[in-house]
C-alpha positions as CSV (number, residue, x, y, z in Angstrom):
1,X,0.0,0.0,0.0
2,X,2.6,2.5,-1.2
3,X,-0.1,5.1,-2.2
4,X,-0.6,5.6,1.7
5,X,1.2,8.4,3.6
6,X,3.0,7.0,6.5
7,X,0.2,8.8,8.7
8,X,-2.3,7.0,7.0
9,X,-0.7,4.0,7.0
10,X,-0.2,4.1,11.2
11,X,-4.0,4.6,11.3
12,X,-4.5,1.5,8.8
13,X,-2.6,-0.8,10.2
14,X,-4.3,0.0,13.8
15,X,-7.2,-0.6,11.7
16,X,-5.7,-4.8,11.1
17,X,-5.2,-4.8,14.3
18,X,-8.6,-4.4,15.3
19,X,-10.0,-6.4,12.4
20,X,-7.7,-9.2,13.4
21,X,-9.7,-10.0,16.8
22,X,-13.3,-9.8,15.1
23,X,-14.6,-12.7,13.1
24,X,-15.5,-12.8,9.3
25,X,-19.3,-13.9,10.6
26,X,-19.2,-10.5,12.2
27,X,-17.8,-8.4,9.8
28,X,-20.0,-9.8,7.3
29,X,-23.1,-8.8,8.9
30,X,-21.5,-5.3,9.9
31,X,-20.9,-4.9,6.2
32,X,-24.5,-5.9,5.3
33,X,-25.8,-3.5,7.9
34,X,-23.5,-0.5,5.8
35,X,-25.0,-1.6,2.5
36,X,-22.5,-4.6,1.3
37,X,-24.4,-7.8,0.8
38,X,-21.5,-9.8,-1.5
39,X,-18.3,-9.6,0.5
40,X,-17.3,-13.4,1.8
41,X,-15.5,-15.3,-0.6
42,X,-17.4,-18.9,-0.4
43,X,-15.8,-22.2,-1.0
44,X,-12.3,-21.8,0.3
45,X,-10.6,-24.0,3.3
46,X,-7.8,-22.4,5.6
47,X,-4.4,-24.2,5.5
48,X,-3.5,-22.6,8.7
49,X,-7.1,-22.4,10.5
50,X,-4.9,-21.5,13.8
51,X,-4.1,-17.9,12.0
52,X,-5.6,-14.7,11.4
53,X,-5.2,-12.4,8.4
54,X,-5.7,-9.1,7.9
55,X,-4.0,-7.0,5.2
56,X,-4.4,-4.9,1.8
57,X,-5.4,-6.9,-1.3
58,X,-2.6,-6.9,-4.2
59,X,-4.6,-9.0,-7.2
60,X,-3.2,-10.9,-9.7
61,X,-5.5,-12.4,-12.5
62,X,-4.8,-15.6,-14.8
63,X,-6.6,-16.2,-17.8
64,X,-6.9,-20.0,-19.4
65,X,-3.5,-21.2,-20.9
66,X,-3.3,-21.7,-24.4
67,X,-0.3,-23.8,-26.4
68,X,0.9,-21.1,-28.2
69,X,1.3,-18.8,-24.9
70,X,4.0,-19.2,-22.5
71,X,3.4,-22.7,-21.2
72,X,7.5,-23.2,-20.2
73,X,8.0,-25.2,-16.9
74,X,11.0,-22.6,-16.6
75,X,9.3,-19.7,-15.4
76,X,11.0,-16.2,-16.3
77,X,11.5,-14.2,-13.3
78,X,11.8,-10.8,-15.7
79,X,8.9,-11.3,-17.4
80,X,6.4,-13.7,-16.1
81,X,3.8,-11.6,-14.5
82,X,3.0,-14.0,-11.4
83,X,7.1,-13.8,-10.9
84,X,6.8,-10.2,-11.1
85,X,4.1,-10.2,-8.5
86,X,5.6,-12.1,-6.5
87,X,8.6,-9.5,-6.0
88,X,6.4,-6.9,-6.2
89,X,4.1,-7.5,-2.8
90,X,4.9,-5.5,-0.1
91,X,4.0,-5.3,4.1
92,X,0.6,-6.0,4.8
93,X,-0.2,-7.2,1.3
94,X,-2.4,-10.2,1.2
95,X,-2.0,-11.7,-2.5
96,X,-5.4,-12.2,-3.9
97,X,-5.5,-14.7,-7.3
98,X,-8.4,-15.2,-9.7
99,X,-8.0,-18.4,-11.0
100,X,-11.4,-18.4,-12.5
101,X,-12.4,-21.1,-9.9
102,X,-10.4,-23.7,-12.3
103,X,-8.7,-26.2,-10.2
104,X,-7.5,-28.5,-12.8
105,X,-3.9,-27.3,-12.0
106,X,-2.5,-25.2,-8.9
107,X,-2.3,-21.6,-9.2
108,X,0.4,-21.1,-6.7
109,X,3.2,-23.0,-4.9
110,X,5.0,-23.4,-1.7
111,X,8.0,-21.8,-2.7
112,X,6.8,-18.9,-4.1
113,X,4.7,-18.5,-1.1
114,X,8.0,-18.7,1.5
115,X,9.1,-15.9,-0.9
116,X,6.2,-13.5,-0.3
117,X,5.9,-14.4,3.4
118,X,9.5,-12.9,3.6
119,X,8.6,-9.9,1.7
120,X,6.1,-8.8,4.4
121,X,2.7,-10.5,2.9
122,X,0.0,-11.0,5.6
123,X,-1.7,-13.7,3.7
124,X,-2.6,-15.5,0.4
125,X,-6.2,-16.3,-1.0
126,X,-6.7,-18.3,-4.4
127,X,-10.1,-19.1,-5.6
128,X,-7.9,-21.9,-7.3
129,X,-5.7,-24.6,-6.0
130,X,-2.1,-24.9,-4.1
131,X,0.4,-26.8,-5.2
132,X,2.8,-28.4,-2.5
133,X,-0.3,-28.4,-0.1
134,X,0.8,-30.3,2.7
135,X,3.9,-28.0,2.7
136,X,1.4,-25.2,3.6
137,X,0.2,-26.5,6.6
138,X,3.6,-25.9,8.1
139,X,3.9,-22.2,6.7
140,X,3.3,-19.6,8.4
141,X,1.6,-17.4,6.0
142,X,-2.3,-17.7,6.6
143,X,-3.6,-19.1,3.0
144,X,-6.8,-20.0,1.5
145,X,-7.6,-21.9,-1.7
146,X,-10.3,-23.8,-3.2
147,X,-8.4,-27.2,-3.5
148,X,-5.0,-29.1,-3.9
149,X,-3.1,-29.7,-7.1
150,X,0.0,-31.6,-8.2
151,X,0.9,-29.6,-11.1
152,X,2.1,-26.7,-11.9
153,X,0.3,-23.6,-13.1
154,X,1.4,-23.1,-16.7
155,X,-0.6,-26.1,-17.4
156,X,-4.2,-24.3,-17.0
157,X,-3.5,-20.7,-16.3
158,X,-1.7,-17.8,-17.9
159,X,-0.9,-14.9,-15.5
160,X,-1.8,-11.4,-17.6
161,X,-2.0,-8.5,-14.4
162,X,-1.4,-7.5,-11.4
163,X,-3.0,-5.4,-9.3
164,X,-6.2,-4.7,-10.9
165,X,-9.8,-5.3,-9.9
166,X,-10.5,-8.8,-10.3
167,X,-13.3,-11.5,-9.4
168,X,-12.3,-14.0,-7.1
169,X,-15.5,-16.4,-5.7
170,X,-17.7,-14.5,-7.6
171,X,-16.8,-11.3,-5.4
172,X,-15.3,-8.1,-6.8
173,X,-11.5,-7.7,-5.2
174,X,-10.2,-4.0,-5.7
175,X,-6.4,-3.2,-5.4
176,X,-6.0,-2.1,-1.6
177,X,-9.1,-3.3,-0.2
178,X,-8.8,-4.8,3.5
179,X,-9.0,-8.7,3.4
180,X,-9.7,-10.4,6.5
181,X,-9.2,-14.1,7.1
182,X,-10.2,-16.7,10.0
183,X,-11.1,-20.3,10.1
184,X,-14.1,-20.1,9.0
185,X,-13.1,-18.0,5.7
186,X,-11.9,-14.9,3.7
187,X,-13.9,-11.2,3.6
188,X,-13.0,-8.3,1.5
189,X,-13.9,-4.9,2.9
190,X,-13.8,-1.7,0.9
191,X,-11.0,0.4,2.5
192,X,-13.0,3.6,3.2
193,X,-15.3,1.4,5.0
194,X,-12.6,-0.5,7.2
195,X,-12.0,1.7,10.1
196,X,-15.9,1.8,10.9
197,X,-16.1,-2.1,10.4
198,X,-13.7,-2.7,12.7
199,X,-14.9,-0.5,15.3
200,X,-18.6,-1.5,14.9
201,X,-17.3,-5.3,14.7
202,X,-15.5,-5.1,18.1
203,X,-18.7,-4.1,19.9
204,X,-20.5,-6.4,18.0
205,X,-18.3,-9.3,19.1
206,X,-18.4,-8.0,22.8
207,X,-21.7,-7.7,22.8
208,X,-22.1,-11.4,21.6
209,X,-20.0,-12.7,24.5
210,X,-22.2,-11.3,27.1
211,X,-25.3,-12.9,25.3
212,X,-23.7,-16.3,24.7
213,X,-22.8,-15.9,28.3
214,X,-26.4,-15.4,29.3
215,X,-27.5,-18.3,26.8
216,X,-24.9,-21.0,28.1
217,X,-26.6,-19.8,31.8
218,X,-29.8,-21.0,30.8
219,X,-31.6,-18.0,29.2
220,X,-33.8,-18.3,26.2
221,X,-33.0,-16.7,23.3
222,X,-37.0,-14.3,23.8
223,X,-35.3,-10.9,24.5
224,X,-31.8,-12.1,24.2
225,X,-31.0,-12.7,20.8
226,X,-31.7,-10.3,19.4
227,X,-31.6,-8.3,22.9
228,X,-34.3,-6.0,24.2
229,X,-34.1,-2.6,26.1
230,X,-33.8,-4.9,29.5
231,X,-31.2,-7.0,28.1
232,X,-29.1,-3.9,26.7
233,X,-29.4,-2.1,29.8
234,X,-28.0,-5.2,32.0
235,X,-25.0,-5.4,29.2
236,X,-24.6,-2.1,29.8
237,X,-24.1,-2.6,33.4
238,X,-22.1,-5.5,32.7
239,X,-19.8,-3.5,30.2
240,X,-19.1,-0.8,32.7
241,X,-18.1,-3.2,35.9
242,X,-16.0,-4.9,33.4
243,X,-14.1,-2.5,31.8
244,X,-14.7,-1.3,28.0
245,X,-13.5,-4.5,26.7
246,X,-15.1,-6.7,29.0
247,X,-12.1,-8.4,30.2
């Protein structure tokens, strides 16, 4: 996100820290309330469900490969768009790949994923397959994919663009969008709304922690989920007693 000023980046990274504490389920609710209905990327699996992801979208777009295009197994690091993207991705970026939901070959592999991790990437998302899938379980990079495939990408995919608007899992991803992931999946947040969604999301998480405790203790969902005025008064008293974060 080199287009942000230093001050804007400080604010943006503080927002990322907050978003890592909010579930994708909560974020989709907050985005619906803000008017955004198609933000969750369906059908993806986390290779490291124990890791949380939050960063800025750096996009990569594939089209179908064809025999008169470059299908060499020796990727040219100076001209291949996929490899150029690997060496361009920056701190806190999430590489988001439009592989057309085609899993007949991999769209990315472990070695180049290791490279983007070393460059400071916050994660990897593809609506295609990953190669070297077992190795991703040991890589400290939150990664999401539709499946696994041992065949190299060039047999099916031809990289043509980076940092352009893309379709991933049927959802629009713009360069610079905020991408958040947890064990459930990945959600796309328009950058201009990220700070508001982070704040409201934390508030929702705190309220739902309180409501979950009440239901766990035997309370009916009537008047509790969603909360009525009496429950909200009880929540506000609990929140004051336990501090702003409910600790």
